N, C-alpha and C positions, 0 to 999 in steps of 0.2 A: 935612174931616177931616183931621186931622194924620199926618204922616208918623212912624211909630215907626219908631227905629233903638237899636240897642244894639250893642257889642262884646264881643267872645270871641275871646279868644287873638290880638287884634291885627289880625281880621277882624269887618268890619261885618256883622250880620245883618239883614235886613228881612223880616219876615213878611209873607206875601201872603194874605189871603183873600178868596175868592170864592163868590158863589151858585153850586151843585150845579148849577143849572138857569139855562142861558142866560136873559137879557130875553126876553120874547116881544114879538109883535108886535104889540103895544097899551104896549109900552114900562115893563111894571113886572117887577119880579123877585119868584119866588116862595120865599121867606125859609123857609119852612113846610118846604121839601124840604131845607133844611142847606146845609152850605158845605165846598168843597173849600180846601184849604192848599197852599202851596208856600212855598218860601223863596228869597231873593237873598241870596248870599253875595257880598261885595266887599273886595277887598285895596286902599289907598290907598298911594300914593308919598309918597315925603317933602315933595313938597311939595303935599298934600293932592291931588294927583286923581287919580281913579279908573285904575288901573292893568288891574284884571281885575277878573269877574264873572263869578256863573253863577247859573244857576236851576234849583232842585232841586223835582220834585214831592213831596209826602209822601206817602209809601203808606198809605190806609186802605181798608178793606175797605168800608164806608159812609161818606154823609156825614157831618160832626159836625153835631150836634144844635144848638150856637149855637157863633157867631162867635167869641166869647172861647176856648172850647176848641180852635178850627184855630186860634187864634193861638198858644196855649200848645203844642199838639203843633208847628207849625212853629219855634219858638225851641227846645223841646227835639231835633227832629230837627237843625237846624242842627247843635247841642254835639255832640251823636254824629257828623254828621260831618265837624265839623270833628277832634274825637277819634281817629278813624278807626275808628269801631266799627260801618258801615254797609258791609256787605258789598256789592260792584261799585261804588262811587260814592266819589271822594277829590275832595279841594278841594287837592290837593299843586301843581297846577297853576297855582293863583294867583297 
């Protein structure tokens, strides 16, 4: 699986998508149960080193039905966070 990275207003956005129900004892995932999403937002220094990073869970009432929808919601949520449109959350400390 390749890592998906994009930048928005100088910050790196890493969508994090994972099965809603953790892996069972037999080692398989129930993808039919849907997916949850989070986003990691990072700032890089002038010498391309990671200077700060935070993970934010994407609030959603029910699991996303498809991984692609969870990834899209993660990216959209990151942009809203960076733009200061999410009450109680901020990326100013990055």
